N, C-alpha and C positions, 0 to 999 in steps of 0.2 A: 504494500500500500504506500502511495507516495503522498507527500505533503500537498494539501489542497490550498488553492489560492485563498487569500483572506475573503471572508464572506461566503464561501462555498462549502463550509463544513457540513457534514451530513450525519444523521443519527446512527448510521451503521459503522462509523469510525470508532476506534477504541478510546478508552480513557488511558492516559499515561500516568504512572505513579512511580516515584523514586524515593530512595532512602540511601543513607550511607552503607546500609547492610541489610540485615534480616528484620530489623525492627518494624519496618513498614509493612511486613506481613500481617501485623496486627490490624493495620488499616485496610489492607487488601481483604482480610477476612470479613470485616464489617461491610466493605463495599460489595462483596459477593452476596452477602445476606440481604442488603438493602436494594441492590441493583442487579438482580440475577441475570437480566437479559444483556447487560453491558459486557463487551469484550474489553480486556485490560492488558496493557503492557506494563510489566513490573521490572524495574531496573534497580539492582543493588550495586552500589559503587563500593564494593568490598576491598578494592585496591587502596581506598583512602579511609576506611573505617578506623576509628570513629571520627566524625566531624566535630564533635563537641569541643575538643581542645585546640582545634585549628584556628588560624586567623580568619576573621570574617571575610576579608578580601579573597582568600583562597577558596573558602566554601562558596562564595558568590560565583567565582569563576567555574568551579566544578558544576554548580547548579545550572548555570547558563548553558554550558556545553551539553549536559545531560538533557536539558529542555530541547536543544536543537536536535539531538538524536531522536528523542521521542516524537517531535514534530515531523521529522523526516520519515518516521514509521507511520504517520497519519493520525497522531493523537488529536482529539477534539477538545480535550480538557486535561489539565495537568494537576495532579494531587502531589503536593510537596509533603510526603509522609515522613518528615524528619523535622523535629523541633529546632535543631541547630540550623538547618538549611532555611527553614521558615524565618527564623530570627535574623539570619545574615542576608538572605537573598530575596524574600518574597516581594518586598516593595520594588526592588530592582528588576525582578523578572516581569512584574506587571508593566513596568515602564518599557522594558526592552522588547516585550512580545505583546503589544496591546491588542492584537486580534484574538488572543487566546485567554480563556478564563483559567484562573488558578485557585486552588483551594489549599490553604496552608494549615499548619498546626499552631494553635494558640493555647497555652496552658490554661486549664479550666479553673482559674481562680474565681471567676464570677459565680458559677454554681456552688463552688465550695464556700465562698463567703456568704452566699445567700442562705445556706442550709446549716452551717456550723452552729452548734449549741454552746460550745465552750469558747468560741471566738479565737481558737488556735487551729491553724491549718498548716499541714506539712506539704512542701513541694520538693519532689525528687526530679532533678533535671541536670543536664550537662552544663558545663561552664558557659558555653556559647549561648545557651538559652537564658541562663540566669543573668548574664551580663548584657543581654540584648535590649534594645529600646522597645521591642514588641512586648516583652515580659514586663518591663518597667511600666509601660503604659497601662497594661492590664491591671497590675497591682495598684497603680495610682487611681485608676478609675473605679475599681470595684472592691478594694479591700479595706475600705474605711472602717475603723474600729476592730479590725481583725489582725491578729499577730501572725505573720507568715514566717514559718521556720523552713529554711532552705538547706539542701545538701546536694552537692554535685555527684555523689556516689562514684568516686574514682574507681575505675576497673570494672564497673558493673556491665557496661556495654560490651567490653571484651569478653567477659564471662558468658554473656548471652549469645554473642556471636559464635562462641565455641560450642554452644548447645548445652552448657553446664547449668541447666535451670534448677537443679536440686542438689548441687554440690556444696560441701561445707564452706568453700571459699566464697561462693555466692551469698550464702547465708550470713557469713561474717561481715561482708560489705554492707548488707542490708541492716543487720543488727547495729552496726556502728552508726549508721545514718538514722535509724528509727528510734533507738532507745532514748536519746536525748529529747526527741520530739514527743514520745509517749510520756516522758517525765514532765514535759511542759503541758500535758493534757490536750494534745491534739485529738480531734475526733474525725478529721477528714484528711486524706492524702491525695494530692494531685500528682498524677504521673505526667511529667513534662518531657518525656522521651518515648518515642514509639517502640523502643525495645522493651520498656519496662512492663507492659501488660503481660508479657510472657512469664514474669515472676510474680504475678498477683497471688497465686496460691501460697507462695513462700511469704509474701508480705502479710497476707491474712493470718498465716500461722504465727507470725511474730506479734502482730498487733491485736489479734482477737477480733471477734465479730462486732465489737462496739465501735470500730473505726471504719468509716466509709472510704472506699478506694475508687477514685474517678478515672475511668479509662476514656480518653477523648475520642477514640476511633469511631464509635457510633455517631457522634455529633458531626464528625468530618464527612462520613458517608451520607448523612442527611443533607448536609450543605451541598455536596456534589449533586445529589438528586434534585435539589431545588434549582440549582443553576442550569442543569441539563433540561429540566422541564420548562423553565422560564425562557430558555433560548431555543426551544423546539428541537433539541438535540438528543432527547432521551430515546434509547433503543426501544422499538415497539414490541419486541418479542415476536412469536411465542417461544423461540428457541433460546436456550441458555447461551450466554456469552462464553467466549474462550479466554484463556489467559496465556500469554507468552512471557517467559522469564528470561532476563538477561542479567549477567553479572560481570564486573570487571575483575572479579576474583576467581575462585575455583568453582567451575560449573558443577563438578561432582559433589562438592561440599554443600552447595546450595540445594541441589537435588535431594541430598540426604536429609537436610533440615526440613524441606517441604514434605517429605514422606513422614518424618518423625513428628513434626509439630502439627501439620495440617492434614495429614493423611492423603496427600496429593502426590501422585506419580507424574512427573513432568520432565520433558527435555528442557535443559537450560542452555542458552546460547552464551558462550564466553566472548567478552569484549576486551579490547586492550586500549589503553590510553596512548595516543601518539601526540606528544605535546598536550594541547588542550582539546584534542579531538578523539571521539570514541569510534572505533572501527572493529570489525570482526577479528577475533584473536587468531 
């Protein structure tokens, strides 16, 4: 499928979605549930994972190049399924590609602040998200009277990328982040990284049932559905959409994780970076 000229996008074109790695699979899962007729292109930039500690300018450059690749495959809408990339690049991408709609990740501070009973909310996110203007704006607008407890969870993305969802090292990272928050009486945890929903069971085992954990993926899927419907680009069905997977890392490793985490057997296309261009490996 080739890139359509501006203004001639069609409902049968796919949604493009990208992340630094496998975290965006949590968003893909919600998109498949909410939009079963949509075909999807999923790109994991595992050559550069994690994005969180990288300079914003570098993440912005990666994001623009990935967007160009997805548009060349015919994407009609782009989901930036990465909090770090959303913080660094979402505004830039919308300016650079005005003919395409983007859906980004925004830490769910607003619903957390609206529902907390203790007025203490925990946010788990990477440094790029916590230091970004998008996150600062959300906190400033919606967290009045609420104490926000933040932790960058160093090493957690790498553990999840390895598939170590229930390993002692992963639990140690989470306990170090969560125990001070629990001592401060948080009753809500905002997951500010798309990797983190895959360790929700472990988070709940540490925090107990009295702490609400907010996964942002369903809200992102609903926003994508609204945009497609409003622009007349929603796939009509009745046939289920397909998913194509791409990675700049190991195709075999991503295929293994798809099988293990989502129960999906799929061929994964390996890509390689040539300067700032993605091409078949």
